[in-house]
N, C-alpha and C positions, 0 to 999 in steps of 0.2 A: 305266883301264876305267871306263864309266859306272856309275851307279845302276841296280840293277834296276828302280826304281820310276820311273814316267813324271814325276813332279813333285818335290814335297819328299820327303825320305827321313825316315820318322818313326823311324827307328833313330838318327839323329843327334840326337835328342832326349835321350839318354842323358846324364848329367852327365859321362861321361868323353870325349864328344866335343863336346858343345854349347860349352863356352867357345872352344874353338880354331875351332870352326866359326864362331861368331859374329864372332870378329876378322878371321876370313880374308874372310867374306862382306862385312862393311862395308868393307874395303879394295877388294875387287874390285868392289863397288857404285860406289866413288869412282871408281875407274878407268874404269869403264863410263859414269859420268855426264861425266867429265872430257872424253872423247873427243867427246861431242857438244856440249860447251859452246862459245860464242863466246868472244873473248877479254876480253870485259867481265865473266866471272866466273869463279871457281875454287872447288874444293872442298877443305874443310878437315876432317880426321878429328880430332874433338874426344872428350873422355872426361869423365865425371863420377864421383867417387870418394866413397863413405860407408862407415861403419862398420855392420855388421848383425851382430845375434846372434841366430840363429834360435831358436824355442821349444824347450824340451827338452835345449838344451845344457847346461844347469847341472848340473855335477858335486857332488854333496854328500857330504862326507867324515864319517863317523861315528866318533869316535876309540874306539879299545879300551880296555876296562877290565880291568886285569892285576892280579894280587896281586904286591906286591913289598914289599921292606923299606925303611924310611924313611917320610916323610911323617906325616899324621895316622893314629892307628891307632885301630881298633874292635875290641873284643873280642868273639868269638865265645861265645854263650850256650849253645850245644848241644855245646862241646866243652873242654876243659881246657888246649887246646895255647895256645901262645904267642899274643900278639896278631899280627895281620897289617894291612897297609894296603892300601887300594884307591888306585892311583895312575894318573891318565889318561897314557896313552902315544900320542903322536901318530902316525897313520898317513899314509902317501903319498897324496896326492889331486891332481886337476887342478883348476885354476881355469878358468873360460870365458874365452876371448879372444874379443872382437868380429873377426869377419872384414872384412878390407879389400875392398870391392867395388869393380871397376873396369868402367864400362859405356861402351863407345864408339858414337859416333853421328857422323852427318855434318852440315855445314851448307854450304848453297851461298851464297856471299858475292859482293856487286860487288866488283870489284877496285878501282874508285876510292874508295870510300868505306869498304869493309869491312863494310857493312850485310848482315846475315843476311836473305837473301831465301827459303830454304827450309830447312827442319829436316827429316831423315829418321831414323828410328829404327827400330831392328830389335830388338823385344822380347826380353827375358830370362826366364827362369823367375821370378826374383824381382819382376820387373814384374807379374807375373800372379797372385801370391799375396799374402796379408796381410803387412803389415811394412813396414820402411823403403824397401825397393826398390820397392814399389808406391807408397808416399806421395811418395816423391822425383819418381819419373816422373809420377805424376798431378798434382802441382804444377807441374811444368815445361809439361806438357800444357796445362793451364788457362792459363798465361801466354802460350803459341805461340796457342792458340785465341782469345784476346783482343786479338791484336795483329795487325799486318799481314804476319807471317810465315806463308808456306805450310807445311803438315805433310803429310809423306808418313810414314805409319806402318806398318809391315811385322810382322804377327804369324804367324809361323811355328812355332808351338807348339801342339798340340792341347790341351794341358792348362792349368790355371788358369782364372781369371775374366777374359773380355775385356773391353777397356777400354768405358767408356760411350758409348753412342750410342742416339740416339731413333729411334724407328719400329719397324715390323715388320722385325726383323733375320733373314734365314734363318741357320738353325745349319750351319755349314760347318767342316771342320777347321781352314782357315787363312783369314786375312783381310788385306786390303791396303787402307789408307784412304789417299785423297788428298783433302785439304782445301784448296781454294784461298781465300785470306783474303778476297778480293772476293767470294766466292760464299757465304759463311757466312750462316747454319747449315748450308745444304746442303753435301753432301759426297759423293764417289763412294766406294763401298764394293766392293771386288772379293771375292766370296766364292769360295773355291777348295777344291774336294772332294778328298779324298785320291787319288782316280783321275786328275785332272786335272794338266795341266803348270801351272807357275806363268806369270801372265800378262805381256804386255808393258804396261807402265804409264807415263804421262805424269808426267813431272819439272817442275812449273810453275816459272816464272821472273817476271820483271818484267812488268806489264802491256804488252802490245804485242810481247812476245818470245815466239817459238814455243817450247813445251814441249820438253824432251828425252826422246825415247821411249827406255825401257831394257827390254830383254829379260831379264826375272828368271830364265827357265829356263835361258838362256845362260849368265847369271853362276853361278848355281847350278852347272850342269853343270863349269864351270872350276874352281870352289872344289872340287868333290867329287873330281875326277881330280887336282888338284894336290896335295890332302890326303891322296890314297891310301886314301881311306876303304872302298874296296871290300875292300882287303886287310886292313883293320882291323876291321870289323865283322863279327860273328858272325851272320848271318842264320838260322842254325838255331834261335837262341834267340827268345823271345817278345818283341815289342817293348814298350818302356817304356810305363808308364801314361801316360794312361787306356786303360782296357780298349776294344778296338774292339768295335762292335756285329757281329752275327753275319754280316751281309751283309760288312761290311769284313774281316772275319777270313778269310771264305772267298775274296774277291778277292786278298788279300795271300797267301794260300797258294798260289794259282794262280799269282800274278805270280812268286813265288820258286822255284815249281818249276822255270822255265825258266832260272833263274838258273846 
């Protein structure tokens, strides 16, 4: 069953769904691109892995102080009772363990040389908030933008801080950036409102080769149905943050009313 929303489904931004959606979408996007590629190219699903420990995850244990026999003694001045001892007894605590984060992305490579022609990224929540996830991605992004590799960057998350771009950028719920290496610093930015379907975008290849057109909405629809998200998402609940403006809240309520 299709999503009740015309474009990206903001309910998939919940932590319970995003990880699986991210993996499914990356693979489906690879298949869609592969179908349009000439034999000179192939698509590889790659992954970067890093350890991340979010702020606030530290668990601090404060030992109990109990009265017990043994150890050093202190005599009470207010009582004639026998001396007692204060002994530290350990309590059970948990120590913070860094989370192993794996983020998948795509590379279009030239078959003959293995050269990376185009990098495709679907941003994750950790890429859009301060921390190792954002730093790792920003470092990679700088390397790509300073190279001859094209970059296609899909931001299908409303929350967090968007990636750096120059100029007067219209604020939209979602963004897709297509940066052709030979045209930098100019790039094409597709701003997508909550009410709009995902666009068809060109995937750039080597100079002289026709870009592969990919219908992102069709890719999304297939992922949504195969993941059976319609049966798993409770659309009666409030959507995940950030909070929608009043006009978008009204639109969403009306959209879900017919579901």
